[in-house]
C-alpha positions as CSV (number, residue, x, y, z in Angstrom):
1,M,19.6,-14.6,13.9
2,A,22.8,-12.6,13.6
3,L,22.4,-8.9,14.2
4,E,24.3,-8.1,11.0
5,V,21.7,-10.1,9.0
6,W,18.9,-8.3,10.6
7,I,20.4,-4.9,9.9
8,Y,20.8,-5.7,6.2
9,Y,17.2,-6.9,6.2
10,V,16.1,-3.6,7.8
11,L,17.9,-1.6,5.2
12,A,16.3,-3.6,2.4
13,V,12.8,-3.2,3.8
14,L,13.4,0.5,4.5
15,V,14.0,1.1,0.8
16,L,10.8,-0.8,0.0
17,T,8.6,0.9,2.6
18,A,10.0,4.4,2.3
19,S,9.5,4.5,-1.5
20,P,6.2,6.2,-2.5
21,G,3.9,3.7,-4.2
22,P,0.1,3.2,-4.8
23,S,-0.6,2.4,-1.1
24,S,1.2,5.4,0.2
25,L,-0.5,7.6,-2.4
26,L,-3.9,6.2,-1.5
27,C,-3.3,6.8,2.2
28,M,-2.2,10.4,1.6
29,T,-5.3,11.0,-0.6
30,K,-7.6,9.6,2.0
31,G,-5.8,11.8,4.6
32,V,-6.4,14.9,2.6
33,S,-10.1,14.3,1.7
34,A,-11.4,12.4,4.8
35,G,-8.9,13.0,7.6
36,W,-6.1,11.1,9.3
37,K,-8.3,8.4,10.9
38,V,-9.7,7.3,7.5
39,G,-6.1,7.3,6.2
40,A,-5.1,5.1,9.1
41,Y,-7.8,2.6,8.3
42,T,-6.7,2.6,4.7
43,A,-3.1,2.0,5.9
44,L,-4.2,-1.0,8.0
45,G,-6.0,-2.5,5.0
46,S,-2.9,-2.2,2.9
47,L,-0.6,-3.5,5.7
48,T,-2.9,-6.6,6.1
49,A,-2.6,-7.4,2.4
50,I,1.1,-6.9,2.1
51,T,1.8,-8.8,5.4
52,S,-0.2,-11.7,3.9
53,I,2.0,-11.6,0.8
54,L,5.0,-11.6,3.1
55,T,3.7,-14.7,4.9
56,L,3.1,-16.6,1.7
57,S,6.5,-15.7,0.4
58,F,8.2,-16.9,3.6
59,T,6.4,-20.2,3.5
60,G,7.4,-20.9,-0.1
61,L,4.0,-20.4,-1.6
62,G,5.2,-17.1,-3.0
63,V,7.6,-18.9,-5.3
64,I,4.7,-20.9,-6.7
65,I,2.5,-17.8,-7.1
66,A,5.3,-15.8,-8.7
67,S,6.1,-18.6,-11.2
68,S,2.4,-18.9,-12.2
69,E,2.0,-16.6,-15.2
70,L,-1.8,-16.8,-15.0
71,F,-1.9,-15.8,-11.3
72,F,0.7,-13.1,-11.8
73,N,-1.1,-11.6,-14.7
74,L,-4.4,-11.8,-12.8
75,V,-3.0,-9.9,-9.8
76,K,-1.3,-7.4,-12.1
77,W,-4.4,-6.6,-14.2
78,V,-6.7,-6.4,-11.1
79,G,-4.3,-4.0,-9.5
80,A,-3.8,-1.9,-12.6
81,G,-7.6,-1.8,-13.3
82,Y,-8.4,-0.8,-9.7
83,L,-5.9,2.0,-9.7
84,I,-7.1,3.3,-13.1
85,Y,-10.7,3.1,-11.7
86,L,-9.7,5.2,-8.7
87,G,-8.0,7.6,-11.0
88,V,-10.9,8.0,-13.4
89,K,-13.3,8.4,-10.5
90,S,-11.2,11.1,-9.0
91,F,-10.4,12.8,-12.3
92,T,-14.1,13.0,-13.4
93,S,-15.3,14.2,-10.0
94,N,-17.2,17.5,-10.1
95,N,-16.4,18.5,-6.5
96,T,-15.1,22.0,-6.3
97,Q,-14.4,21.8,-2.6
98,F,-14.2,19.2,0.2
99,D,-16.1,19.2,3.4
100,K,-14.0,19.0,6.5
101,P,-14.2,15.6,8.2
102,S,-16.9,15.5,10.8
103,P,-15.9,14.9,14.5
104,I,-18.9,12.7,14.8
105,I,-18.0,9.0,14.9
106,A,-18.9,7.3,11.6
107,E,-20.5,3.9,11.2
108,P,-18.1,0.9,11.3
109,S,-19.0,0.2,7.7
110,Y,-17.7,3.6,6.6
111,F,-14.2,2.8,7.9
112,A,-14.5,-0.8,6.7
113,S,-14.9,0.4,3.1
114,H,-11.6,2.4,3.4
115,F,-9.9,-0.6,4.9
116,I,-11.0,-2.8,2.0
117,S,-9.9,-0.1,-0.5
118,G,-6.4,-0.2,1.1
119,F,-6.4,-4.0,1.1
120,I,-7.2,-4.2,-2.6
121,V,-4.4,-1.8,-3.5
122,G,-1.9,-3.6,-1.3
123,A,-2.9,-7.1,-2.4
124,S,-2.9,-6.4,-6.1
125,N,0.7,-5.3,-6.4
126,P,2.6,-8.1,-8.0
127,K,5.9,-6.3,-7.3
128,A,5.5,-7.1,-3.6
129,I,5.3,-10.8,-4.5
130,L,8.4,-10.6,-6.5
131,F,10.2,-8.6,-3.9
132,F,9.5,-10.9,-1.0
133,T,10.1,-14.1,-3.0
134,A,13.5,-12.8,-4.0
135,L,14.3,-11.2,-0.6
136,F,13.8,-14.0,1.9
137,P,16.2,-16.6,0.5
138,Q,19.0,-14.0,1.0
139,F,18.3,-13.8,4.7
140,I,16.8,-17.1,5.9
141,N,19.2,-19.4,7.7
142,P,17.6,-22.9,7.3
143,S,19.7,-24.3,10.3
144,N,17.9,-21.9,12.7
145,G,14.3,-21.9,13.8
146,L,12.1,-20.7,10.8
147,F,9.2,-19.5,13.0
148,F,11.5,-17.2,15.0
149,Q,13.0,-15.8,11.9
150,Y,9.5,-15.3,10.4
151,V,8.4,-13.4,13.5
152,V,11.5,-11.1,13.4
153,F,11.1,-10.5,9.7
154,A,7.3,-9.9,9.9
155,V,7.4,-7.6,13.0
156,T,10.2,-5.6,11.4
157,F,8.3,-5.1,8.2
158,V,5.0,-4.3,9.9
159,V,6.6,-1.6,12.1
160,L,8.4,0.1,9.1
161,E,5.5,-0.3,6.6
162,L,2.8,1.0,9.0
163,S,5.0,3.9,10.2
164,W,5.5,5.1,6.6
165,L,1.8,4.6,5.6
166,L,0.6,6.5,8.7
167,F,3.2,9.2,7.9
168,Y,1.7,9.7,4.4
169,A,-1.8,9.7,5.9
170,Y,-0.7,12.3,8.5
171,L,1.0,14.3,5.8
172,G,-2.2,14.3,3.7
173,S,-4.3,15.4,6.7
174,K,-2.0,18.2,7.6
175,S,-2.1,19.6,4.0
176,S,-5.8,19.4,3.9
177,N,-6.4,23.0,5.0
178,W,-4.9,24.1,1.7
179,V,-7.0,21.7,-0.3
180,F,-10.2,22.6,1.6
181,A,-10.0,26.1,0.2
182,S,-12.8,26.8,-2.2
183,G,-12.1,25.6,-5.8
184,R,-8.9,23.6,-5.0
185,A,-10.7,20.2,-4.6
186,K,-11.1,20.1,-8.4
187,M,-7.4,20.7,-9.0
188,F,-6.5,18.1,-6.3
189,N,-8.9,15.5,-7.9
190,R,-7.4,16.1,-11.3
191,L,-3.8,15.8,-10.0
192,T,-4.4,12.6,-7.9
193,G,-6.6,11.1,-10.6
194,G,-3.8,11.5,-13.2
195,V,-1.3,10.0,-10.8
196,F,-3.5,7.0,-10.1
197,I,-4.1,6.4,-13.8
198,G,-0.4,6.7,-14.4
199,A,0.4,4.3,-11.6
200,G,-2.1,1.8,-13.0
201,A,-0.7,2.1,-16.5
202,L,2.9,1.6,-15.1
203,L,1.8,-1.4,-13.1
204,S,0.3,-3.1,-16.2
205,T,3.8,-3.1,-17.7
206,V,5.4,-5.1,-14.8
207,N,6.5,-8.6,-15.8
208,R,8.0,-11.5,-13.8
209,S,11.5,-11.0,-15.1
Protein backbone atom coordinates (compact mmCIF):
# COMPACT_ATOMS: atom_id res chain seq x y z
CA MET A 1 0.00 0.00 0.00
CA ALA A 2 1.35 3.39 -1.00
CA LEU A 3 2.05 5.78 1.88
CA GLU A 4 0.11 8.53 0.11
CA VAL A 5 -3.02 6.34 -0.05
CA TRP A 6 -2.76 5.56 3.66
CA ILE A 7 -2.38 9.24 4.55
CA TYR A 8 -5.53 10.11 2.60
CA TYR A 9 -7.33 7.27 4.37
CA VAL A 10 -6.16 8.54 7.78
CA LEU A 11 -7.50 12.01 6.99
CA ALA A 12 -10.88 10.60 5.93
CA VAL A 13 -11.18 8.43 9.05
CA LEU A 14 -9.99 11.26 11.26
CA VAL A 15 -12.92 13.39 10.09
CA LEU A 16 -15.31 10.53 10.85
CA THR A 17 -13.93 9.64 14.28
CA ALA A 18 -13.30 13.18 15.55
CA SER A 19 -16.82 14.36 14.73
CA PRO A 20 -19.10 14.10 17.80
CA GLY A 21 -21.86 11.54 17.32
CA PRO A 22 -24.18 9.28 19.34
CA SER A 23 -21.35 6.97 20.44
CA SER A 24 -19.09 9.79 21.65
CA LEU A 25 -22.01 11.44 23.43
CA LEU A 26 -22.88 8.16 25.14
CA CYS A 27 -19.27 7.63 26.24
CA MET A 28 -19.09 11.15 27.63
CA THR A 29 -22.38 10.72 29.48
CA LYS A 30 -21.24 7.43 30.99
CA GLY A 31 -17.96 9.08 31.99
CA VAL A 32 -19.83 11.83 33.81
CA SER A 33 -22.34 9.68 35.64
CA ALA A 34 -20.36 6.49 36.30
CA GLY A 35 -16.67 7.23 35.79
CA TRP A 36 -14.00 6.77 33.14
CA LYS A 37 -13.86 2.96 33.45
CA VAL A 38 -17.55 2.60 32.59
CA GLY A 39 -17.07 5.06 29.73
CA ALA A 40 -14.18 2.92 28.49
CA TYR A 41 -16.31 -0.24 28.46
CA THR A 42 -18.99 1.68 26.57
CA ALA A 43 -16.34 2.80 24.07
CA LEU A 44 -15.18 -0.79 23.56
CA GLY A 45 -18.76 -1.87 22.85
CA SER A 46 -19.21 0.86 20.26
CA LEU A 47 -15.81 0.11 18.73
CA THR A 48 -16.65 -3.59 18.40
CA ALA A 49 -19.87 -2.78 16.56
CA ILE A 50 -18.37 -0.22 14.18
CA THR A 51 -15.35 -2.43 13.45
CA SER A 52 -17.79 -5.21 12.53
CA ILE A 53 -19.48 -2.80 10.11
CA LEU A 54 -16.05 -1.93 8.69
CA THR A 55 -15.30 -5.62 8.13
CA LEU A 56 -18.63 -6.25 6.40
CA SER A 57 -18.11 -3.23 4.17
CA PHE A 58 -14.61 -4.34 3.24
CA THR A 59 -15.74 -7.83 2.26
CA GLY A 60 -18.46 -6.43 0.02
CA LEU A 61 -21.38 -7.41 2.23
CA GLY A 62 -21.76 -3.76 3.13
CA VAL A 63 -22.89 -3.02 -0.42
CA ILE A 64 -25.63 -5.63 -0.15
CA ILE A 65 -26.70 -4.34 3.24
CA ALA A 66 -26.67 -0.70 2.16
CA SER A 67 -28.71 -1.51 -0.95
CA SER A 68 -31.35 -3.36 1.05
CA GLU A 69 -34.05 -0.87 1.91
CA LEU A 70 -35.60 -3.22 4.46
CA PHE A 71 -32.35 -3.82 6.34
CA PHE A 72 -31.30 -0.18 6.13
CA ASN A 73 -34.61 1.04 7.55
CA LEU A 74 -34.51 -1.63 10.26
CA VAL A 75 -31.07 -0.48 11.41
CA LYS A 76 -32.13 3.16 11.18
CA TRP A 77 -35.29 2.79 13.24
CA VAL A 78 -33.68 0.54 15.85
CA GLY A 79 -30.93 3.11 16.27
CA ALA A 80 -33.29 6.06 16.37
CA GLY A 81 -35.60 4.27 18.79
CA TYR A 82 -32.80 3.33 21.16
CA LEU A 83 -31.39 6.86 21.22
CA ILE A 84 -34.83 8.30 21.91
CA TYR A 85 -35.32 5.68 24.64
CA LEU A 86 -32.04 6.74 26.29
CA GLY A 87 -33.11 10.37 25.94
CA VAL A 88 -36.54 9.88 27.48
CA LYS A 89 -35.03 7.78 30.29
CA SER A 90 -32.53 10.52 31.08
CA PHE A 91 -34.97 13.39 30.61
CA THR A 92 -37.57 11.90 32.96
CA SER A 93 -35.04 10.91 35.64
CA ASN A 94 -35.83 12.35 39.07
CA ASN A 95 -32.22 12.25 40.26
CA THR A 96 -31.11 15.54 41.76
CA GLN A 97 -27.53 14.44 42.26
CA PHE A 98 -25.17 11.65 41.21
CA ASP A 99 -23.25 9.46 43.61
CA LYS A 100 -19.52 9.39 42.93
CA PRO A 101 -18.36 6.10 41.38
CA SER A 102 -17.35 3.59 44.03
CA PRO A 103 -13.73 2.40 44.04
CA ILE A 104 -15.01 -1.11 44.75
CA ILE A 105 -14.74 -3.40 41.74
CA ALA A 106 -18.18 -3.97 40.26
CA GLU A 107 -19.56 -7.26 39.00
CA PRO A 108 -18.60 -8.18 35.39
CA SER A 109 -22.29 -8.02 34.43
CA TYR A 110 -22.32 -4.34 35.42
CA PHE A 111 -19.62 -3.48 32.89
CA ALA A 112 -21.12 -5.88 30.34
CA SER A 113 -24.36 -3.91 30.36
CA HIS A 114 -22.48 -0.73 29.44
CA PHE A 115 -20.52 -2.60 26.76
CA ILE A 116 -23.81 -3.79 25.25
CA SER A 117 -25.24 -0.27 25.42
CA GLY A 118 -22.25 1.03 23.47
CA PHE A 119 -22.52 -1.85 21.00
CA ILE A 120 -26.19 -1.14 20.27
CA VAL A 121 -25.54 2.55 19.60
CA GLY A 122 -22.53 1.76 17.42
CA ALA A 123 -24.24 -1.00 15.45
CA SER A 124 -27.48 0.86 14.83
CA ASN A 125 -26.00 3.81 12.97
CA PRO A 126 -26.74 3.34 9.24
CA LYS A 127 -24.47 6.26 8.37
CA ALA A 128 -21.48 4.09 9.28
CA ILE A 129 -22.60 1.48 6.74
CA LEU A 130 -22.92 4.11 4.04
CA PHE A 131 -19.60 5.72 4.93
CA PHE A 132 -17.52 2.55 4.80
CA THR A 133 -19.30 1.23 1.72
CA ALA A 134 -18.48 4.43 -0.12
CA LEU A 135 -15.01 4.80 1.41
CA PHE A 136 -13.22 1.53 0.74
CA PRO A 137 -13.58 1.44 -3.07
CA GLN A 138 -11.66 4.72 -3.14
CA PHE A 139 -8.61 3.22 -1.41
CA ILE A 140 -8.54 -0.53 -2.15
CA ASN A 141 -6.03 -1.66 -4.76
CA PRO A 142 -7.35 -4.99 -6.13
CA SER A 143 -3.91 -5.89 -7.50
CA ASN A 144 -2.43 -5.99 -3.99
CA GLY A 145 -3.16 -8.39 -1.15
CA LEU A 146 -6.63 -7.61 0.22
CA PHE A 147 -5.98 -9.10 3.65
CA PHE A 148 -2.98 -6.86 4.25
CA GLN A 149 -4.97 -3.82 3.15
CA TYR A 150 -7.82 -4.82 5.45
CA VAL A 151 -5.44 -5.13 8.43
CA VAL A 152 -3.95 -1.68 7.74
CA PHE A 153 -7.36 -0.06 7.29
CA ALA A 154 -8.87 -1.80 10.34
CA VAL A 155 -5.95 -1.11 12.72
CA THR A 156 -5.82 2.53 11.64
CA PHE A 157 -9.53 2.95 12.24
CA VAL A 158 -9.48 1.12 15.60
CA VAL A 159 -6.65 3.30 16.93
CA LEU A 160 -8.29 6.57 15.90
CA GLU A 161 -11.84 5.62 16.89
CA LEU A 162 -10.89 4.20 20.28
CA SER A 163 -8.66 7.19 21.02
CA TRP A 164 -11.48 9.65 20.40
CA LEU A 165 -14.10 7.62 22.31
CA LEU A 166 -11.78 7.26 25.31
CA PHE A 167 -11.07 10.98 25.09
CA TYR A 168 -14.78 11.77 25.31
CA ALA A 169 -15.17 9.36 28.24
CA TYR A 170 -12.18 10.97 29.97
CA LEU A 171 -13.58 14.43 29.28
CA GLY A 172 -16.85 13.39 30.86
CA SER A 173 -15.18 11.91 33.93
CA LYS A 174 -13.09 15.05 34.46
CA SER A 175 -16.15 17.27 34.29
CA SER A 176 -18.06 15.09 36.73
CA ASN A 177 -17.06 17.14 39.79
CA TRP A 178 -19.19 19.99 38.48
CA VAL A 179 -22.10 17.67 37.76
CA PHE A 180 -21.83 15.93 41.14
CA ALA A 181 -22.67 19.19 42.89
CA SER A 182 -26.09 19.05 44.51
CA GLY A 183 -28.97 19.75 42.15
CA ARG A 184 -26.97 19.70 38.92
CA ALA A 185 -27.73 16.08 38.04
CA LYS A 186 -31.27 17.04 37.09
CA MET A 187 -30.06 19.75 34.73
CA PHE A 188 -27.48 17.38 33.23
CA ASN A 189 -30.13 14.70 32.67
CA ARG A 190 -32.42 17.21 30.97
CA LEU A 191 -29.62 18.41 28.72
CA THR A 192 -28.32 14.99 27.69
CA GLY A 193 -31.84 13.62 27.38
CA GLY A 194 -32.75 16.38 24.95
CA VAL A 195 -29.58 15.78 22.93
CA PHE A 196 -30.22 12.02 22.71
CA ILE A 197 -33.81 12.59 21.63
CA GLY A 198 -32.64 15.10 19.04
CA ALA A 199 -29.97 12.67 17.78
CA GLY A 200 -32.56 9.92 17.47
CA ALA A 201 -34.94 12.19 15.59
CA LEU A 202 -32.12 13.27 13.26
CA LEU A 203 -31.05 9.67 12.66
CA SER A 204 -34.61 8.76 11.64
CA THR A 205 -34.33 11.19 8.71
CA VAL A 206 -31.25 9.50 7.21
CA ASN A 207 -31.81 7.85 3.83
CA ARG A 208 -29.63 5.78 1.51
CA SER A 209 -29.10 8.63 -0.93
